[in-house]
N, C-alpha and C positions, 0 to 999 in steps of 0.2 A: 515495456516493463518486463516482458518475458525474456528478451535478449539480455537485459541486465541481470535478471535472476539466474539465468543459465551460466553467467560468468562466475557466480559465487555459490551456486547450489547445483546438485546433480539430480534434477527433477526427472521423474520417469513418466509422469502423466499430468495432464491438466484437465480441469472441468471448466466449461464455458457456458454461461447463461445466455440463452437466446430469447430476448424479450418478445420478438415478433417472428412467427413462423414464416412470414413472407420475406424476411430479410435473409440475405445470403452471407452477410459479413461474418457471422460465427463460423459457418462452414469454411469460408475462405481462410479465416484465421487458423482454424484447426488444420486445414490442409498445409498451410505454410509451416505450422509448428511441427507437423509430422515429417515434412520434407527437410526442414532445416535442422531440427533437433532430435528426430526419430522418437518423438513422444507419443504415448498413447493419449487419445483425446476422448472426451465425452461432451456432447452438447445436450443441454436440457432446457426445456421451457420452464421448469420448476426451479426457482431460485434457491429454495432450501436444499435441494439435491446437490447444488454446486457449492454451497457455503458451509456445509457440514463435512466432517471427516477429511479436512484438508489441513496441511501444516501452514500454508501461506495463502492468504486470500487478498487479491488485488481488486480494488473497486475503482472504476473509472467511468461512471455514468454522469449525466447532467441532471440527476434526479433532484426534485425538491421535496421528496418525502422518503422516509426510511424504506429501503428495499431489503436490507439484510437484517433479519430478525432472529436468526439462529446461527451460532457457530459452535464448534466443539471446543472442549478444554484444550489448551495448548496452541490454539490458532494465533498466528500473527497476521494482522490486517494492515496492508498498505492502502490507505484511503487517499486516492488522488482525484476523485471526481468532484467533490464539493470545493469548487474554486471561486465561488462568489457568494455574496450574501444571499441567504434564502435556500441554498442548496444543502442537501442532506442525503446520505445513503445508508447510514448505520443507525439501528435502533438505539435510543437513549439507554435502554436496559443493558445492551451490550457495552456501551461506553462506560456505564457505572461498574460493570463487572471487570473491565480490563484496566490495564496500565496504559494510559494515554500519553504519548510523546508527540509534541508538536515541533515543527521546525522553528516557529517563532510565535510566542504567545499572542502578541498584539495582532499580528496578521491572521493567525488561525482563529482567534476569537471574533474577528470581523468577517472573514470569508472562507474559513476552513470547515471541516466536518463538524467541529464543535459549535459553530456560530448559531445555528438554529436552537439546539438544546440549551445553550447558554441563555439565549434571549427569551426562551420559554421557561427558564428556571427549572429545567429538567435535570441539568447538571450544573455544577459550580466550579469555580477556579480550583477548589480543593481536589476535584476529580482529575485534574491534569497533573501527571507525575512530574513532567519536566520537559525541557527542550532537547532536541537532538544534540546540540553542541555540548550540553552538560554530560550526556552519556558518552559522546565521542572523546571528551576531555577526561573521562574517568571520574567526574565529580558525582555522578549518580550511576547506579548499576542498571543494566538493562534487564532482561528476563532473569528472574530469580528462581523459577521452578518450571518444570516441563508442562505443568497443567495451566500455567498462567496465560491469560489472553492478553496479548499486547496489540496496540494499535498505533501506527504512525500516521498522523494527520499532516499530510504534505501539501502546503500551499505554494511552495516553490520560492526559493530565495536566491536571487542572482549572486549575492555575496558568497553563498555556499558553493555555487557552481564555479565561481572564480577561484575560491580557495582550493577546491578539489583539482581544478585544472592546473593551478600553480604547483600543487604538491606533485602531481603526475609529471609535470614538466621538469621539476627539480630532480625527481627520481630517475627520469629517463635521459636527462641531459648527458650528452656524451655517447649515447647509444648502448650502454651496457644494460643488458636485461630487457631490451626493447621487445615488446609483444604487440603486434597489430591486432586490434579488436574492431570488428565491423559491427556497428550498432544499428545501422539502417541501410 
């Protein structure tokens, strides 16, 4: 996720939540981020410290209960962790406050970030602003104010991956404007 964000944003620092003090994965990730992108890094065991006062929040945990209870106005959340029925990372209160965009309504309602709060009737279909394709096609607007909280509930759709790859292939066919990007 960080590599992709760095392709489209000029980030200066990142905050990383470390669930367990015994784990070294956050430290290794931050070392990699400093070496690769020259970013300032902060590791904290307090999740509220890393979820507030950030422009972009990426969640990628296997949690089955809400972990993110506070975000600042204007935050965009990329929610990637809830990828199966019963998983949830974001408080329903935040979901109600924000503009929720899903990659696919059917898939997200079954196995995305919104699946648990929908099944518990904490949010309803009316809380879902739209699908990513609607925004990409210009049928719906994305962010409409700097204070708006936006959330992308990504469950992963192979058809979108193929469509993006085909678009890139067509754009680069013939070699004009080729730019090599190392993602991994």
